[in-house]
PyMOL CGO cylinders between C-alpha atoms (Angstrom):
from pymol import cmd
from pymol.cgo import CYLINDER

trace = [
    CYLINDER, 11.55, -4.16, 12.02, 14.18, -6.30, 13.93, 0.3, 1, 1, 1, 1, 1, 1,
    CYLINDER, 14.18, -6.30, 13.93, 14.11, -9.81, 15.21, 0.3, 1, 1, 1, 1, 1, 1,
    CYLINDER, 14.11, -9.81, 15.21, 13.67, -8.36, 18.75, 0.3, 1, 1, 1, 1, 1, 1,
    CYLINDER, 13.67, -8.36, 18.75, 10.57, -6.44, 17.83, 0.3, 1, 1, 1, 1, 1, 1,
    CYLINDER, 10.57, -6.44, 17.83, 7.43, -7.85, 19.65, 0.3, 1, 1, 1, 1, 1, 1,
    CYLINDER, 7.43, -7.85, 19.65, 4.47, -8.69, 17.51, 0.3, 1, 1, 1, 1, 1, 1,
    CYLINDER, 4.47, -8.69, 17.51, 2.42, -6.04, 19.13, 0.3, 1, 1, 1, 1, 1, 1,
    CYLINDER, 2.42, -6.04, 19.13, 5.07, -3.37, 18.37, 0.3, 1, 1, 1, 1, 1, 1,
    CYLINDER, 5.07, -3.37, 18.37, 5.41, -4.60, 14.76, 0.3, 1, 1, 1, 1, 1, 1,
    CYLINDER, 5.41, -4.60, 14.76, 1.64, -4.50, 14.35, 0.3, 1, 1, 1, 1, 1, 1,
    CYLINDER, 1.64, -4.50, 14.35, 1.48, -0.96, 15.82, 0.3, 1, 1, 1, 1, 1, 1,
    CYLINDER, 1.48, -0.96, 15.82, 4.38, 0.21, 13.45, 0.3, 1, 1, 1, 1, 1, 1,
    CYLINDER, 4.38, 0.21, 13.45, 2.60, -1.14, 10.30, 0.3, 1, 1, 1, 1, 1, 1,
    CYLINDER, 2.60, -1.14, 10.30, -0.68, 0.34, 11.37, 0.3, 1, 1, 1, 1, 1, 1,
    CYLINDER, -0.68, 0.34, 11.37, 0.83, 3.75, 12.00, 0.3, 1, 1, 1, 1, 1, 1,
    CYLINDER, 0.83, 3.75, 12.00, 2.63, 3.44, 8.55, 0.3, 1, 1, 1, 1, 1, 1,
    CYLINDER, 2.63, 3.44, 8.55, -0.66, 2.52, 6.90, 0.3, 1, 1, 1, 1, 1, 1,
    CYLINDER, -0.66, 2.52, 6.90, -2.45, 5.54, 8.54, 0.3, 1, 1, 1, 1, 1, 1,
    CYLINDER, -2.45, 5.54, 8.54, 0.24, 7.88, 7.22, 0.3, 1, 1, 1, 1, 1, 1,
    CYLINDER, 0.24, 7.88, 7.22, -0.25, 6.38, 3.60, 0.3, 1, 1, 1, 1, 1, 1,
    CYLINDER, -0.25, 6.38, 3.60, -3.93, 6.75, 3.70, 0.3, 1, 1, 1, 1, 1, 1,
    CYLINDER, -3.93, 6.75, 3.70, -3.61, 10.42, 4.99, 0.3, 1, 1, 1, 1, 1, 1,
    CYLINDER, -3.61, 10.42, 4.99, -1.33, 11.15, 2.14, 0.3, 1, 1, 1, 1, 1, 1,
    CYLINDER, -1.33, 11.15, 2.14, -4.02, 9.86, -0.27, 0.3, 1, 1, 1, 1, 1, 1,
    CYLINDER, -4.02, 9.86, -0.27, -6.58, 11.67, 1.45, 0.3, 1, 1, 1, 1, 1, 1,
    CYLINDER, -6.58, 11.67, 1.45, -4.52, 14.86, 1.58, 0.3, 1, 1, 1, 1, 1, 1,
    CYLINDER, -4.52, 14.86, 1.58, -3.96, 14.50, -2.30, 0.3, 1, 1, 1, 1, 1, 1,
    CYLINDER, -3.96, 14.50, -2.30, -7.85, 14.42, -2.82, 0.3, 1, 1, 1, 1, 1, 1,
    CYLINDER, -7.85, 14.42, -2.82, -7.93, 10.85, -4.14, 0.3, 1, 1, 1, 1, 1, 1,
    CYLINDER, -7.93, 10.85, -4.14, -11.23, 10.09, -2.59, 0.3, 1, 1, 1, 1, 1, 1,
    CYLINDER, -11.23, 10.09, -2.59, -12.91, 12.91, -4.82, 0.3, 1, 1, 1, 1, 1, 1,
    CYLINDER, -12.91, 12.91, -4.82, -11.07, 12.09, -8.14, 0.3, 1, 1, 1, 1, 1, 1,
    CYLINDER, -11.07, 12.09, -8.14, -12.88, 10.59, -10.95, 0.3, 1, 1, 1, 1, 1, 1,
    CYLINDER, -12.88, 10.59, -10.95, -12.58, 6.93, -11.48, 0.3, 1, 1, 1, 1, 1, 1,
    CYLINDER, -12.58, 6.93, -11.48, -10.23, 7.45, -14.36, 0.3, 1, 1, 1, 1, 1, 1,
    CYLINDER, -10.23, 7.45, -14.36, -8.07, 10.07, -12.32, 0.3, 1, 1, 1, 1, 1, 1,
    CYLINDER, -8.07, 10.07, -12.32, -8.04, 7.66, -9.38, 0.3, 1, 1, 1, 1, 1, 1,
    CYLINDER, -8.04, 7.66, -9.38, -6.99, 4.65, -11.63, 0.3, 1, 1, 1, 1, 1, 1,
    CYLINDER, -6.99, 4.65, -11.63, -4.13, 6.96, -13.11, 0.3, 1, 1, 1, 1, 1, 1,
    CYLINDER, -4.13, 6.96, -13.11, -3.06, 8.29, -9.83, 0.3, 1, 1, 1, 1, 1, 1,
    CYLINDER, -3.06, 8.29, -9.83, -2.87, 4.89, -8.02, 0.3, 1, 1, 1, 1, 1, 1,
    CYLINDER, -2.87, 4.89, -8.02, -1.33, 3.12, -11.02, 0.3, 1, 1, 1, 1, 1, 1,
    CYLINDER, -1.33, 3.12, -11.02, 1.46, 5.73, -11.08, 0.3, 1, 1, 1, 1, 1, 1,
    CYLINDER, 1.46, 5.73, -11.08, 1.91, 5.53, -7.33, 0.3, 1, 1, 1, 1, 1, 1,
    CYLINDER, 1.91, 5.53, -7.33, 2.48, 1.76, -7.65, 0.3, 1, 1, 1, 1, 1, 1,
    CYLINDER, 2.48, 1.76, -7.65, 4.74, 2.25, -10.43, 0.3, 1, 1, 1, 1, 1, 1,
    CYLINDER, 4.74, 2.25, -10.43, 7.04, 4.63, -8.54, 0.3, 1, 1, 1, 1, 1, 1,
    CYLINDER, 7.04, 4.63, -8.54, 6.70, 2.52, -5.34, 0.3, 1, 1, 1, 1, 1, 1,
    CYLINDER, 6.70, 2.52, -5.34, 7.70, -0.69, -6.81, 0.3, 1, 1, 1, 1, 1, 1,
    CYLINDER, 7.70, -0.69, -6.81, 10.77, 0.84, -8.56, 0.3, 1, 1, 1, 1, 1, 1,
    CYLINDER, 10.77, 0.84, -8.56, 11.93, 2.56, -5.24, 0.3, 1, 1, 1, 1, 1, 1,
    CYLINDER, 11.93, 2.56, -5.24, 11.38, -0.79, -3.49, 0.3, 1, 1, 1, 1, 1, 1,
    CYLINDER, 11.38, -0.79, -3.49, 13.65, -2.53, -6.11, 0.3, 1, 1, 1, 1, 1, 1,
    CYLINDER, 13.65, -2.53, -6.11, 16.37, 0.01, -5.25, 0.3, 1, 1, 1, 1, 1, 1,
    CYLINDER, 16.37, 0.01, -5.25, 15.76, -0.37, -1.37, 0.3, 1, 1, 1, 1, 1, 1,
    CYLINDER, 15.76, -0.37, -1.37, 15.19, -4.12, -1.11, 0.3, 1, 1, 1, 1, 1, 1,
    CYLINDER, 15.19, -4.12, -1.11, 15.97, -5.61, -4.52, 0.3, 1, 1, 1, 1, 1, 1,
    CYLINDER, 15.97, -5.61, -4.52, 14.16, -7.58, -7.01, 0.3, 1, 1, 1, 1, 1, 1,
    CYLINDER, 14.16, -7.58, -7.01, 13.70, -10.76, -5.11, 0.3, 1, 1, 1, 1, 1, 1,
    CYLINDER, 13.70, -10.76, -5.11, 11.87, -8.84, -2.28, 0.3, 1, 1, 1, 1, 1, 1,
    CYLINDER, 11.87, -8.84, -2.28, 9.65, -7.28, -4.85, 0.3, 1, 1, 1, 1, 1, 1,
    CYLINDER, 9.65, -7.28, -4.85, 8.93, -10.45, -6.56, 0.3, 1, 1, 1, 1, 1, 1,
    CYLINDER, 8.93, -10.45, -6.56, 7.96, -11.98, -3.22, 0.3, 1, 1, 1, 1, 1, 1,
    CYLINDER, 7.96, -11.98, -3.22, 5.79, -9.01, -2.60, 0.3, 1, 1, 1, 1, 1, 1,
    CYLINDER, 5.79, -9.01, -2.60, 3.85, -9.20, -5.75, 0.3, 1, 1, 1, 1, 1, 1,
    CYLINDER, 3.85, -9.20, -5.75, 3.52, -13.11, -5.45, 0.3, 1, 1, 1, 1, 1, 1,
    CYLINDER, 3.52, -13.11, -5.45, 2.07, -12.50, -2.12, 0.3, 1, 1, 1, 1, 1, 1,
    CYLINDER, 2.07, -12.50, -2.12, -0.19, -9.70, -3.43, 0.3, 1, 1, 1, 1, 1, 1,
    CYLINDER, -0.19, -9.70, -3.43, -1.53, -12.28, -6.05, 0.3, 1, 1, 1, 1, 1, 1,
    CYLINDER, -1.53, -12.28, -6.05, -2.12, -14.97, -3.67, 0.3, 1, 1, 1, 1, 1, 1,
    CYLINDER, -2.12, -14.97, -3.67, -4.04, -12.47, -1.48, 0.3, 1, 1, 1, 1, 1, 1,
    CYLINDER, -4.04, -12.47, -1.48, -6.18, -11.40, -4.39, 0.3, 1, 1, 1, 1, 1, 1,
    CYLINDER, -6.18, -11.40, -4.39, -7.09, -15.16, -5.22, 0.3, 1, 1, 1, 1, 1, 1,
    CYLINDER, -7.09, -15.16, -5.22, -7.73, -15.84, -1.66, 0.3, 1, 1, 1, 1, 1, 1,
    CYLINDER, -7.73, -15.84, -1.66, -9.72, -12.70, -0.87, 0.3, 1, 1, 1, 1, 1, 1,
    CYLINDER, -9.72, -12.70, -0.87, -11.36, -11.55, -4.20, 0.3, 1, 1, 1, 1, 1, 1,
    CYLINDER, -11.36, -11.55, -4.20, -13.02, -8.05, -3.84, 0.3, 1, 1, 1, 1, 1, 1,
    CYLINDER, -13.02, -8.05, -3.84, -11.09, -7.15, -0.82, 0.3, 1, 1, 1, 1, 1, 1,
    CYLINDER, -11.09, -7.15, -0.82, -9.99, -3.57, -0.70, 0.3, 1, 1, 1, 1, 1, 1,
    CYLINDER, -9.99, -3.57, -0.70, -9.40, -0.51, 1.46, 0.3, 1, 1, 1, 1, 1, 1,
    CYLINDER, -9.40, -0.51, 1.46, -12.10, 2.08, 1.14, 0.3, 1, 1, 1, 1, 1, 1,
    CYLINDER, -12.10, 2.08, 1.14, -11.26, 5.70, 1.01, 0.3, 1, 1, 1, 1, 1, 1,
    CYLINDER, -11.26, 5.70, 1.01, -12.48, 7.96, 3.72, 0.3, 1, 1, 1, 1, 1, 1,
    CYLINDER, -12.48, 7.96, 3.72, -14.97, 10.47, 2.34, 0.3, 1, 1, 1, 1, 1, 1,
    CYLINDER, -14.97, 10.47, 2.34, -14.03, 14.28, 2.76, 0.3, 1, 1, 1, 1, 1, 1,
    CYLINDER, -14.03, 14.28, 2.76, -15.76, 15.84, 5.68, 0.3, 1, 1, 1, 1, 1, 1,
]
cmd.load_cgo(trace, "trace")
């Protein structure tokens, strides 16, 4: 997003992106995988995504992202996104 983007537009943009990501996981059947399959799938997604982000934004961005994620984990233990159950 740019410096001229309004907070509401930025929030809407990220909500749209998050919905697309969650739809992708749902379409891949993540919610119906076993615990082990889900762990392996999501771990692989994280590894691919962080390597791709290193190429797109660089190591400092990724380092900052992980530092922010660790701070969030410490501040909000047990917080997570629930998978939607299949219809």
